[in-house]
DOVEXZA-589791 format. One line per field, with one value per residue (C-alpha): residue in one letter; x, y, z; residue number from 1. Coordinates in steps of 0.1 Angstrom, whole numbers, plus 5000, padded with zeros to 4 digits. Example, Ala and Ser with C-alpha at 12.3 -4.5 7.8 and 13.67 -1.06 7.14 Angstrom:
<rs>
type: [A  S]
u: [5123  5137]
v: [4955  4989]
w: [5078  5071]
seq: [1  2]
</rs>
This chain:
<rs>
type: [M  D  P  K  Q  R  A  E  R  G  F  A  G  V  E  S  E  L  A  D  I  N  R  W  M  Y  D  H  P  E  V  G  F  E  E  Y  E  T  S  A  R  L  A  G  F  M  A  E  H  G  F  E  V  E  Y  P  A  Y  G  L  E  T  A  F  A  A  R  A  G  R  G  G  P  E  V  V  I  C  A  E  M  D  A  L  P  K  V  G  H  A  C  G  H  N  I  I  A  A  A  A  A  G  A  G  V  A  L  A  P  L  A  D  E  L  G  F  R  V  T  V  L  G  T  P  A  E  E  K  M  G  G  K  I  D  L  I  N  A  G  A  F  A  G  V  A  A  S  M  M  V  H  P  S  N  S  N  V  V  D  P  H  V  L  G  V  R  H  I  D  V  E  F  H  G  K  D  S  H  A  A  F  A  P  Q  L  G  I  N  A  L  D  A  F  V  Q  A  Y  V  N  V  S  T  L  R  Q  A  L  Y  P  T  D  K  I  H  A  I  V  T  H  G  G  D  A  P  N  I  I  P  S  Y  T  R  S  S  W  Y  V  R  A  A  T  R  E  R  M  E  E  L  Y  G  R  V  I  A  C  F  D  A  A  A  A  A  T  G  C  T  W  N  L  E  Q  I  G  H  S  F  E  D  M  V  S  N  P  V  M  V  E  L  F  A  A  N  A  A  A  L  G  R  R  M  G  R  G  A  D  E  E  P  G  A  A  G  S  T  D  M  G  N  V  S  Q  V  V  P  S  I  H  P  F  L  S  I  N  P  G  D  A  V  N  H  Q  P  E  F  A  A  H  T  V  T  G  D  G  E  R  A  V  R  D  G  A  L  A  M  A  W  T  V  I  D  L  A  L  Q  D  R  W  G  D  L]
u: [9342  9335  9345  9319  9305  9338  9334  9303  9307  9338  9315  9286  9313  9321  9282  9276  9304  9297  9267  9276  9303  9277  9255  9284  9294  9253  9256  9290  9292  9326  9327  9352  9395  9377  9365  9395  9377  9355  9390  9399  9382  9377  9419  9414  9383  9410  9435  9420  9411  9446  9450  9482  9478  9491  9474  9475  9486  9496  9497  9465  9459  9425  9433  9441  9454  9444  9463  9458  9476  9509  9507  9490  9468  9449  9417  9408  9378  9376  9363  9344  9339  9325  9299  9278  9270  9244  9225  9248  9251  9227  9249  9254  9289  9287  9274  9299  9324  9309  9306  9339  9352  9331  9344  9375  9373  9359  9380  9416  9411  9412  9439  9468  9447  9433  9461  9448  9456  9428  9431  9409  9414  9402  9395  9386  9365  9346  9320  9336  9375  9380  9400  9402  9422  9446  9450  9451  9481  9500  9499  9472  9455  9496  9494  9460  9441  9402  9387  9345  9322  9286  9272  9232  9203  9168  9167  9195  9217  9248  9259  9250  9253  9278  9285  9319  9315  9332  9331  9337  9336  9329  9331  9322  9338  9318  9320  9298  9279  9249  9219  9199  9209  9238  9234  9247  9282  9273  9288  9264  9283  9248  9234  9262  9253  9216  9232  9252  9220  9193  9223  9229  9188  9189  9213  9197  9169  9197  9209  9211  9193  9226  9242  9232  9240  9227  9250  9242  9254  9269  9278  9255  9259  9265  9233  9198  9214  9251  9251  9271  9311  9317  9287  9304  9294  9294  9286  9288  9285  9283  9282  9283  9315  9350  9342  9305  9321  9347  9319  9293  9322  9335  9297  9292  9319  9303  9275  9301  9320  9279  9271  9304  9302  9267  9274  9310  9319  9350  9347  9371  9372  9386  9385  9375  9389  9394  9367  9355  9353  9321  9319  9336  9319  9340  9310  9332  9328  9300  9281  9302  9282  9247  9246  9263  9240  9204  9219  9217  9185  9187  9177  9199  9192  9209  9220  9209  9175  9176  9164  9205  9192  9190  9224  9253  9286  9315  9351  9357  9353  9378  9391  9370  9396  9426  9413  9394  9360  9326  9304  9273  9241  9220  9181  9181  9143  9137  9111  9104  9132  9165  9203  9207  9179  9180  9152  9177  9204  9174  9172  9213  9205  9181  9170  9173  9206  9216  9212  9231  9259  9256  9248  9269  9298  9291  9286  9317  9334  9316  9329  9363  9363  9345  9378  9401  9385  9377  9406  9395  9417  9434  9395  9390]
v: [5470  5443  5457  5462  5487  5503  5507  5522  5550  5563  5571  5583  5612  5627  5614  5654  5668  5646  5665  5696  5681  5668  5694  5723  5699  5703  5740  5736  5719  5715  5699  5675  5690  5716  5698  5726  5733  5702  5680  5704  5703  5665  5666  5686  5667  5634  5654  5667  5628  5617  5601  5609  5627  5632  5668  5666  5631  5611  5638  5650  5688  5674  5643  5631  5601  5602  5571  5554  5519  5505  5474  5446  5443  5482  5486  5519  5531  5558  5590  5607  5644  5667  5674  5677  5711  5724  5700  5699  5670  5651  5615  5618  5623  5643  5611  5593  5615  5619  5580  5573  5600  5581  5547  5557  5572  5542  5520  5540  5525  5493  5488  5481  5462  5438  5438  5462  5495  5518  5543  5567  5583  5612  5604  5633  5635  5606  5624  5614  5620  5589  5604  5568  5554  5583  5571  5536  5543  5568  5535  5545  5512  5491  5458  5474  5438  5459  5487  5502  5526  5530  5552  5564  5556  5548  5513  5492  5469  5450  5439  5463  5459  5486  5493  5503  5534  5560  5590  5612  5644  5639  5674  5675  5693  5710  5745  5778  5790  5812  5790  5811  5822  5796  5763  5745  5755  5746  5714  5709  5703  5694  5676  5646  5654  5648  5621  5601  5603  5589  5563  5553  5555  5525  5511  5513  5481  5461  5469  5446  5462  5472  5489  5525  5555  5595  5627  5662  5688  5709  5730  5734  5759  5801  5815  5799  5817  5796  5765  5752  5738  5729  5708  5691  5667  5648  5611  5586  5549  5525  5485  5448  5441  5448  5433  5436  5476  5471  5459  5482  5511  5502  5494  5540  5543  5531  5552  5585  5576  5571  5600  5618  5600  5602  5648  5646  5664  5649  5636  5639  5620  5627  5606  5623  5616  5576  5546  5533  5496  5474  5463  5431  5430  5409  5379  5376  5418  5414  5388  5404  5444  5428  5411  5436  5460  5441  5441  5476  5475  5474  5448  5446  5433  5410  5423  5398  5399  5439  5452  5444  5475  5497  5507  5535  5537  5550  5545  5523  5495  5501  5495  5466  5452  5453  5448  5431  5452  5469  5497  5489  5514  5527  5543  5575  5571  5595  5594  5599  5616  5591  5602  5634  5647  5686  5667  5632  5668  5676  5647  5638  5660  5651  5628  5599  5613  5615  5581  5566  5582  5563  5530  5534  5537  5514  5487  5491  5496  5461  5448  5454  5439  5406  5405  5411  5385  5359  5364  5358  5386  5350  5346  5379]
w: [8150  8116  8088  8067  8099  8104  8060  8065  8098  8077  8048  8077  8085  8052  8033  8041  8023  7997  7995  7990  7962  7945  7947  7943  7909  7903  7898  7877  7849  7825  7800  7791  7796  7809  7845  7866  7901  7898  7899  7922  7947  7946  7948  7981  7997  7992  8008  8037  8043  8045  8009  7989  7957  7926  7911  7879  7877  7842  7818  7822  7836  7856  7863  7901  7919  7956  7966  8000  8024  8010  8003  7981  7954  7937  7933  7914  7917  7888  7893  7861  7866  7825  7825  7787  7770  7772  7792  7820  7847  7825  7830  7867  7868  7900  7910  7900  7916  7952  7952  7945  7968  7991  7984  7990  8019  8038  8025  8038  8071  8066  8037  8057  8082  8050  8027  8000  7984  7969  7938  7935  7903  7888  7849  7827  7797  7796  7771  7733  7741  7765  7790  7806  7770  7779  7816  7804  7777  7809  7824  7849  7852  7845  7875  7886  7901  7895  7895  7894  7894  7896  7874  7879  7857  7857  7866  7889  7869  7884  7845  7816  7780  7771  7735  7716  7696  7670  7672  7635  7618  7583  7555  7521  7496  7465  7447  7456  7433  7425  7443  7411  7386  7379  7402  7373  7387  7424  7432  7470  7494  7519  7492  7499  7541  7526  7507  7535  7556  7534  7526  7561  7574  7543  7562  7596  7577  7582  7609  7641  7678  7695  7657  7670  7650  7649  7637  7638  7610  7626  7594  7573  7549  7549  7532  7512  7482  7478  7468  7504  7486  7528  7556  7585  7604  7636  7637  7666  7654  7685  7677  7707  7695  7681  7655  7644  7647  7623  7597  7606  7605  7571  7559  7570  7547  7516  7528  7533  7500  7475  7488  7472  7443  7439  7443  7426  7461  7479  7516  7544  7589  7618  7644  7675  7712  7711  7703  7731  7738  7748  7786  7801  7834  7860  7873  7902  7916  7896  7914  7954  7941  7936  7973  7992  7973  7980  8018  8009  8005  7963  7940  7907  7877  7852  7812  7804  7816  7790  7760  7743  7720  7755  7750  7755  7758  7780  7783  7813  7786  7775  7811  7819  7785  7804  7835  7856  7862  7867  7861  7880  7870  7900  7895  7908  7906  7875  7865  7824  7827  7812  7807  7785  7795  7814  7838  7847  7856  7880  7895  7909  7932  7954  7982  7955  7940  7977  7981  7953  7967  7993  7978  7948  7976  8000  7971  7963  7992  8007  7976  7982  8015  8006  7985  8003  8032  8006  7997  7955  7936  7923  7910  7887]
seq: [1  2  3  4  5  6  7  8  9  10  11  12  13  14  15  16  17  18  19  20  21  22  23  24  25  26  27  28  29  30  31  32  33  34  35  36  37  38  39  40  41  42  43  44  45  46  47  48  49  50  51  52  53  54  55  56  57  58  59  60  61  62  63  64  65  66  67  68  69  70  71  72  73  74  75  76  77  78  79  80  81  82  83  84  85  86  87  88  89  90  91  92  93  94  95  96  97  98  99  100  101  102  103  104  105  106  107  108  109  110  111  112  113  114  115  116  117  118  119  120  121  122  123  124  125  126  127  128  129  130  131  132  133  134  135  136  137  138  139  140  141  142  143  144  145  146  147  148  149  150  151  152  153  154  155  156  157  158  159  160  161  162  163  164  165  166  167  168  169  170  171  172  173  174  175  176  177  178  179  180  181  182  183  184  185  186  187  188  189  190  191  192  193  194  195  196  197  198  199  200  201  202  203  204  205  206  207  208  209  210  211  212  213  214  215  216  217  218  219  220  221  222  223  224  225  226  227  228  229  230  231  232  233  234  235  236  237  238  239  240  241  242  243  244  245  246  247  248  249  250  251  252  253  254  255  256  257  258  259  260  261  262  263  264  265  266  267  268  269  270  271  272  273  274  275  276  277  278  279  280  281  282  283  284  285  286  287  288  289  290  291  292  293  294  295  296  297  298  299  300  301  302  303  304  305  306  307  308  309  310  311  312  313  314  315  316  317  318  319  320  321  322  323  324  325  326  327  328  329  330  331  332  333  334  335  336  337  338  339  340  341  342  343  344  345  346  347  348  349  350  351  352  353  354  355  356  357  358  359  360  361  362  363  364  365  366  367  368  369  370  371  372  373  374  375  376  377  378  379  380]
</rs>
């Protein structure tokens, strides 16, 4: 039997289990670095199917590494696990994890025969914190030949635009006073935030379509009749390249400086998690994955044909800077819903969501098989 047919048969043997995992994760969302039940279930699944499992792994309590194969180039398939606050698996990490596990099970029986190693890597806290960067720093990707994952979306794109991002919290400090009796004695930290927000909004007209700046207030004061002496806000700053990020970030910092100067406040900044880099999609794997997805009936678009401003960020971008990588988007046909909406989360456990698990797992597995059979490792 052809290796791809054997991989498909191997996946079929666990497809119902993966559907259960996908649904269970949807019903039991856990946010970043708190994926205790999720990681335990996934690590247990991999162990039950013959993988040598390290859990926890690389100094992270909810990371795991499930390995198969005795020699040859190593491929890491990333299994994201974390959910979002309030909206659960609205980014579809349940599909990502199930597809990664399925690809691993499909590939494991072929690894020694075709001369490669496969690692399904449980990667915590993609949302905001950047767990893959912790894993890079801990050596999880050292010497790896290739890495890949799939991501549910509302379109099929093999090499999507992915922006770099910095997550920052900004505090303004002023002075309390009675808002009616003695406002002149206060220094209004809420005014400082408002001015900073207006400054950034004014900056927007000078931004590229791929520059993104967004914020929320996490503390705006304590009572309407007290001049706020303290505000805290969370900001995301995104850009298409590392160089553009440095330029844009400097201009955003100037907006905060100006707001503090105008209101008499002081301010400070805290970076939350790691900085994410832009994604570099490996052309060889892009070509192979697109062909394999087409063989499964899924036609993949190209990032070059997409609106460049319609892009998010992922710590897989950092992986792509150190290891040849791909991060294809797979449509789950969610109608008008998009990622980070509850309606999108609900669609991950429909038939379309289960098909994305199957197509993602098999397209990744077949891509690894092509790399081995065609001996394309040196071309990556």
